[in-house]
Each structure stands twice: as structure tokens, then as C-alpha cells.
N, C-alpha and C positions, 0 to 999 in steps of 0.2 A: 612199733618203734617207725620212727620217720627220719626219713634222710632228705634234708631240704637243701636243693642246690640254691647256692648264689650267684649274685653277678660275675664273680670271679670263676671260671670254667674251672671244675674240678674240685673247687673248695666247698666242703659239703658242712651244712651243721646237722647234727644227730640229736634228735628228741627221744632217747629210751623208752620204754615202757616200764610205768612205774607200779608198784603194787603196795600198796598202804593197807594197814590194819592196826588195832590197839596195840601191836606190838612194837610198830615202826614202819619200816617199809623195806622193799627188796627192789633191785634193778640189776639187769645184765650192762655190765659196761663195755664188754667186748665179746664178740662171737665172729670167728674169722668168716664162716660162710655168709652169715646175715650181713656183714659189712660189705664184703665182695658183692653182695647182691644189691647194697645199697650204692655202690660205686667205688669205694673204698678199698683198693686194690693194693698188692704189696706185702712182703713178710715185713714183719715187725720184729726187730733184731734187739731193741734196748728200752727199756724202762725208766724215766727219770721223775723226780719228784723235787719240786722248789716250795721254799717258805720266805715270803715276803710281806713287809708291812705297809700301810697305807702308802699313797702316793710314790711308791717303786714304780719304776717303768724298767723291764727288762727287754731290750732290744733296741733295734730292728736285728734280727740275726738269720744268718743262713750260712752255708756250707758251701763252698766253689764247685769242687770235683765229686764230692761222696755228698751230693745231696740228699737230705732228708725229708721224707713223708713223717708228719706227727699228728697223733691224736690226741688232743687236748681235753681235760675236763678238770674243774676245780671240786674239791673234796671239803674244804674248809673256806669260806666267805665269798668275795666276788671279785670280777675282773673285767677291765674290757680287754678284750682278744683282738688283735690287729693282724690282719694279713696283706701283704702288698706284693703284687705279680712284678717281679725284677727280672723278667726272662726278656733279654732282648729282643727285639723284632714281633714281640707277642702283640696280639691286637689288645690285650689288657695291660701294657706295659705301664707301670706306675701306677695303676688303679689300686684301692685299697678299699678293704671292710673294716668294720669295727662291730664285734658281737659281744654281748654280756653274757659271761658264762659265770653260774653261780653254783654254790652248795644247794641253793633253794630251786634253783630251775633244772637242774642236773643235765643241761646243755653239753654236748662236746662240739667241737670243730675239727675237722681236717683239713690240714694245712699240707697240700702236694709237695712233692720237690720241687724246687725251681722258684719259691716263693719265700719272701722274707716274712718273720714272725715277731711279734713282741707283746708283752702284757702289760697292763697298767693295773695296781691295786685300788679297789675302789671301797675295802672294808678295812676293819683295822687292821686285819692282816690277812693272808690267804694262803692255803696250799692247794698247789696246781700238780695233778700227774700227767704225763704224756708219755706216749708211745712212739718210737723211733723207727723209721723203715732202714736206717743205715747208723753205724755208730759214729760217736762223737769224735771230731779230729780236731783237737785244737790248732794245728798247724793248717787246717783248711778253712778256718772261721772267716765270714765276711761279715763285718759288723756296720751298718749304716746309721747315720745319725737319726735318732728319735724325731727331731724336730726339721729334718732335711725340708727346704722350703719347694723343693721339684717335686715332692710327693705330698704334702701337706697334709699330713694326719691332723686330725683334730682329737688331742689326746682329752681327757677329763683333769689334767691337772697343768698347770704353767710352769711350775719350777719342781720337776720331780728328783728324788732319791735316783741316783744312777750310781753303777759300778765304776771304777777309776777306767776300764775298758769302754765302757760306754760311752764316758766322758770324752774320752779320745775318738770315737768313731767317726769315719769320713763321710762326706756325701755320696751320693748314686754317681754325680759328676766326676769325683775324684778318683772311683773306681769304675769307671764304665766297662773296662778292658777285663775285669775280674768277673762281671756279671756272667751268669749263666745262659745259653741260647736257646732262643724258643723253636723247637722243631716242629713243624706242623705236622698232626696226627699222631704226636705223643703226647701223652700227660704231662 
């Protein structure tokens, strides 16, 4: 199992060990001890699954006070997974990465608390599973426009399918006072 650091501190790509034979394959998708040794800390409290069609973008999402860490993987199809550092005062503020996750490459990504997260479906459809370190709280949602020019994410689609809530999402500049604060020495 490989835990690959990214240019965003504490954002980690996981490449699990895959065991194939004539019957198919086996892999371990989570082990608290192994993942903690790989730098993924925290207790996961909630598991989620989503199903979306090609060109759907979900995001950019975060929670303000009940910030969630997320461990994301694709079960069917493929996506581009985007992570943005939205912690005010962070050395990585508004920096982002995009990683392909797919049922074929088995990769996972860990999105720490304090980061915004979004996905774009690049296959006909995709099923995504993710573990969260805090519970979803609709009153705590922070939605950032997928095409916010101050972030500049280069999505693989120009006219995405969006939810009504994501269509109404504001820019970082509109929500600056709602963003989490970076506290040095804390993840």
C-alpha cells in the first residue's frame, strides 16, 4: 500500500495493494492502523455513496464549523477529484490539485478538514464512496462556485451538470468570513 503526499499538505493519495487472480481481485479499502501510519488520522463517523452521470460536477463543498475529512474512492467509472485549500492564512491558500480516481486505478484520496472538495464525472456514470470524519450538517454547508476565477480549477468539462444549490454557490470573495482559519501546527 502506498501513501503518496501531494503538493497540498496532508492531502494524500492512496494506492492500495491489489491482488488479482483468475477469479478477479481483492483489495483492502480501509484499515485504521495502516491508514494512520500513512498519515490519515481521525475517526471516520459516516460513510456516503453518490451516483452521477457524465459531466456532472459536485462541488466545491466544505463545512464551516464541523469540518469533514474525507477518504474518497470510485467503485464504478472514473472522476476527476479536486481538492482546494480554503483555510484563510494557510501557505497553500487557494491552491488546488486534481487527481483521477477510477474503478480501474483503485486510487483513493484523503481530503483533510479545512479543504473544499469537488468531483467531475468523466465516464458515462460513476459511483463514489467516501468516509467522513464528521457528520453532514446542512446548516453548516459552504458551497463555492465550481468556476470561481480566484481559484481557477481547470475542470475537464466546460458546461457541467450542476445541482440547483451548486448553481447558486458564491465565490470565495463573497464568503471570505465563512472560511476556516489556518492554525499553524494543526492539520
